[in-house]
C-alpha positions in Angstrom: -47.4 -8.4 37.5 -50.7 -9.1 35.8 -53.7 -8.3 38.0 -56.6 -8.5 35.6 -58.0 -11.0 33.2 -57.6 -8.5 30.3 -53.9 -8.2 31.0 -53.6 -12.0 31.3 -55.4 -12.5 28.0 -53.3 -9.8 26.2 -50.2 -11.7 27.3 -51.6 -15.0 26.1 -52.5 -13.4 22.8 -49.0 -12.0 22.3 -47.2 -15.2 23.4 -49.3 -17.5 21.3 -49.4 -15.1 18.4 -53.2 -15.1 18.3 -55.2 -12.6 16.4 -57.5 -11.3 19.2 -58.6 -11.6 22.8 -61.4 -14.0 21.9 -58.9 -16.5 20.7 -56.7 -15.9 23.7 -59.7 -16.5 26.0 -60.5 -19.8 24.2 -56.8 -20.9 24.5 -56.6 -19.8 28.2 -59.8 -21.6 29.1 -58.6 -24.8 27.5 -55.2 -24.7 29.2 -56.7 -23.7 32.6 -59.3 -26.4 32.4 -56.7 -29.1 31.7 -54.4 -27.7 34.3 -57.1 -28.0 36.9 -57.6 -31.7 35.9 -53.9 -32.3 36.4 -53.3 -30.4 39.6 -56.5 -31.4 41.4 -59.0 -29.4 43.5 -56.9 -28.7 46.5 -54.0 -27.0 44.6 -56.5 -25.3 42.2 -58.2 -23.7 45.3 -54.8 -22.6 46.6 -54.0 -20.9 43.2 -57.4 -19.1 43.4 -56.7 -17.9 46.9 -53.4 -16.3 46.1 -54.5 -14.7 42.8 -55.7 -11.1 42.4 -59.5 -10.9 42.6 -60.2 -10.5 38.9 -57.9 -13.3 38.0 -59.4 -15.5 40.8 -62.9 -14.9 39.4 -61.7 -16.0 36.0 -59.9 -19.1 37.3 -62.9 -20.1 39.4 -65.3 -19.6 36.5 -63.5 -22.3 34.4 -64.7 -25.8 35.0 -62.2 -28.6 35.4 -61.8 -30.7 32.3 -63.1 -34.2 32.5 -61.0 -37.0 31.2 -63.5 -37.8 28.5 -63.3 -34.2 27.2 -59.5 -34.6 26.9 -59.8 -38.0 25.1 -62.4 -36.6 22.7 -60.3 -33.6 21.9 -57.2 -35.8 21.5 -59.1 -38.0 19.0 -60.2 -34.9 17.1 -56.5 -33.7 17.0 -55.2 -37.1 15.8 -58.0 -38.0 13.2 -59.7 -34.7 12.4 -63.1 -36.2 13.4 -65.0 -37.1 16.5 -67.0 -40.2 16.8 -70.4 -39.3 18.2 -71.7 -41.4 21.0 -74.6 -43.7 19.9 -78.0 -42.2 20.7 -80.0 -44.4 23.0 
């Protein structure tokens, strides 16, 4: 069982065929952020509570994605560009 963030990121790196731990960290942060949005605060807290301490710290350090983050990223994926919000 994985008990540290490094072990977790090494597994992500291998499973996603990424070149280094930095890419694995970026991928893991994106997935965890979106997962927190989907599952909600209560279940997110339960996951933190049952996780080994190093993994819990990593989980808690990642902010929950906001819907506008997801929509912006989806637009980038679909079109290759992001429309910047008008400056006021």
